[in-house]
C-alpha positions, 0 to 999 in steps of 0.5 A: 500499500503506497504511503499518503504524505500531506503537506503542512506548509511548503517545505514540511509534510507528514504521514500518518501511521495506520495503527500507532496512536498519539493520544486519540489521533494517528501518530504522525512522522514529519519530514522537511523538503528543501533545496541545497545546491539546486538539489531537493533534499528530503530529511526526516525529523521524527514522530509526533509522539517524540515531540515533533510538532508542525511548529517545531518542524517549521523553526528547524526549517528556518534555521537551516535556510538561515544557515544556507543564506549566511553561510554559518552553520550546517545547511542540512540536518545530516550535516548538523548531526555529523557536527554534533557528533564531531563535537561530542567526540572532540569533547571526549578526546579533550577530556580524555587527554586532560585526564591523561596529563593529570597523571603523576610519574608514579602513574606512568611508571606503573604503565611502564612496568606492565606494558614494557618492562614485563614483556620486553625485558629479562628478570635481571633487567627488571630488577635493575630498573626497579632498584633505579626507580625506588632509589633515584626516580620515585623519591624525586619525581614520583609524585609530580605530574608527567606534564610538569617534569622539567629538564632540571628535574631529570638532569638532577637525577641523572647527575645524582650518582656522579662523584666529583673531586676537589676540582669538580672532575668526575671520579666515579658513578658514570655507569649508573648515571648512564643507566639512569638517563636511558631509563628516563629517556625511554620512560618519557618517550613512552609518555609522549607516545601514550599522550600522557605529555603534551607533545610540544613539551618534548622529552625532558631528556632531550637536551641533556647529555648522556653520561658515557662510560669509557670502555672498561674491558681490555684485551687479555694477553696469552700469558694472562689466560695462561696464568688464569688456567694454571690457578684454576687447575690448582683450585681444582686440585686443592678443592679450594673453590667449588667444582662447578665454579672452576668448571664454568670459568674454564667454559667461559674461556673455551667458549666466549659465551655470555656468563648468563648463557653458561649459568642458564645452560641446561643438559637438554640444550647440549647436543653432543652428537652434533657438537653444538648447544642449542640456546633457546633464550639468549640476549639475541634470542635462540642461538646455535653454538658450535662446540669443540671436543674439549668444551664438550669434555668440560661439560660432560665432566660436571657431575649430573644430579637426577632431577636438575636440569642446570649443568652448573647448579647452585651449591645450597640449592641443587635444583637452582642455577649457580648464581652470578655473584657466586661465580664473579666473586670466585673469579676475582680471587682466582684473577688475584692469585693469577696476578691478572689485574682489571679483569672481569668475567666479561673480559673473557668474552672480549679475549675470545672475540678478538682471538676469532677475529685474528684467527679467520677473515670471515667474521661470520665464523667468529659470530657463530661462536660468540652468538652475535647476530650484529656485526657491529655488536661483534666488532665492539668485542674486537681489541687491537692486538698490540703485538700484532700492530707492533709486528705489522708496523715493523713490516711496513717500516722495512717495506718502506725502507726497501722502496727507498733503496729500489732502483725503480724510478718514477716515470712522469705522464705529463706530455712535453710541450 
């Protein structure tokens, strides 16, 4: 059945519902009909039962015609509804933004811990970041609003660990200051990305210099490695150190692995038949490491205990891995007896990486042994061997002298005339 429309006045019409009532009369549905840019437009208003009347419809039509005439406001109901929707959305966004920017640095840390640290960082890194937060950052700016933090605030935190002499020269604390700088810079980068701080204010670490720590690891000589090996053998014979400690230090010398990789090594990771170790969770993810027969023998010499997954187990809690502190302290005692100064466990990795680089021309071979995924990272571990450099200098000097004694003369290529 065709719908019957009736005009109230030019531009306004309605239809009556067959069964729906508004009071005693049939309910009426009102629409507007008008022209916009030469095209006729018909837009719905609504039912009389919802409050629409001919008078109210006429008022709405007058407003639209006035907007069209003056160019101020929307010329159609659709445009008007869209403008209202955008205005409401903008208001909600502005309110949300204001609420975000009222949050404190403690609120930022809470989100950072849940969405960044818990997902991206290993337990040791989480522990170190949490220590820096509790000791250095929280007491200073934890209660301050994120948007109110200044370069003066963050600069003071970064400089707080630095120790100065009477002349104002830095004597220590650069490592901690550098860690604070990187943590704060990342924290406020996230604040900007999460719209918790106005973009125009930028990162409050942007104009602060990052404290740089001079490279501390040095290249051990062959004699120093030999001295360490002798003391390790003496400690094994005298049982002056835990057998798993002396064995893991030997393994560090033979493999060049990170100590954390050896500490977390489990029996199931060793593939003796393939002469490899498959490490599932290193600093760079899964890593497949070739093993020498000597290294395999070191691993296999470790006494296995039923139900213990770790190759290097803790002394007091056999089902747990050996701790880093236990190995580090023992290594310092061994290095002191060997007469090797300024040496850490990580120095062994630098020595191993340098030896691999000197032994083969293809860096990929050395990277396969050390587990580096990046050539740039591998090169950071390569030191210049002074003896090799001195020998090369002597060769080049002899070569230059030989050229001076040569009877060959330089032929000019310039044309005469």
